[in-house]
C-alpha atoms as one frame of an Amber mdcrd trajectory, in Angstrom:
protein
 117.708  26.680  92.951 120.203  27.685  95.517 120.221  25.744  99.022 119.213
  27.872 101.763 121.183  26.617 105.036 119.385  26.297 108.211 121.331  27.036
 111.323 120.348  24.645 114.013 120.866  25.468 117.749 122.788  23.418 120.164
 121.425  19.948 120.424 120.643  20.397 124.164 118.152  23.098 123.074 116.537
  21.285 120.458 113.702  18.720 121.387 115.072  15.498 121.958 112.818  12.251
 121.555 114.040   9.009 122.783 113.787   6.170 120.087 111.840   3.070 120.809
 112.132   0.120 118.571 109.152  -1.958 117.595 109.192  -5.337 116.165 106.392
  -6.547 113.728 105.503  -9.678 111.611 106.211  -8.859 107.965 102.473  -8.929
 107.334 102.008  -6.262 110.068 104.816  -4.135 108.859 103.578  -4.074 105.321
 100.288  -3.250 106.673 101.570  -0.601 108.492 103.400   0.885 105.345 100.466
   0.727 103.313  98.288   2.441 105.666 100.961   4.974 106.469 101.077   5.655
 102.829  97.515   6.054 102.242  97.523   8.631 104.863 100.572  10.343 103.715
 102.552   9.489 106.861 105.889   7.636 107.473 105.606   4.100 108.805 107.226
   5.495 112.063 104.779   8.311 112.276 101.837   5.874 111.654 103.043   3.510
 114.215 103.429   6.268 116.758  99.966   7.646 116.115  98.486   3.894 116.714
 100.527   3.594 119.760  98.966   6.745 120.988  95.226   5.789 120.168  95.680
   2.433 121.530  97.199   3.951 124.999  94.359   6.234 124.866  91.891   3.480
 124.501  93.592   1.183 127.101  93.871   4.030 129.591  89.940   4.610 129.186
  89.315   0.829 129.580  91.240   0.791 132.617  89.836   3.508 133.996  86.311
   2.329 133.375  87.065  -1.158 134.795  88.502   0.560 138.100  85.307   2.657
 138.466  83.197  -0.358 137.918  84.975  -2.111 140.731  84.428   0.824 143.018
  80.744   0.154 143.219
């Protein structure tokens, strides 16, 4: 099988996503890796997914608590 080259455009035209470091306990990291593997994801993809879900839940809770204070 022959390698097919892929021409990337200039870096400025590609989507650039900043990297954020995330420190976990060893047990948390092992759990993250195991759950990611079970879901056919990388540990980084899984951690980003969990961050997004947690942020969504936090924002919903925050919105609910703000509306409760308005009463």
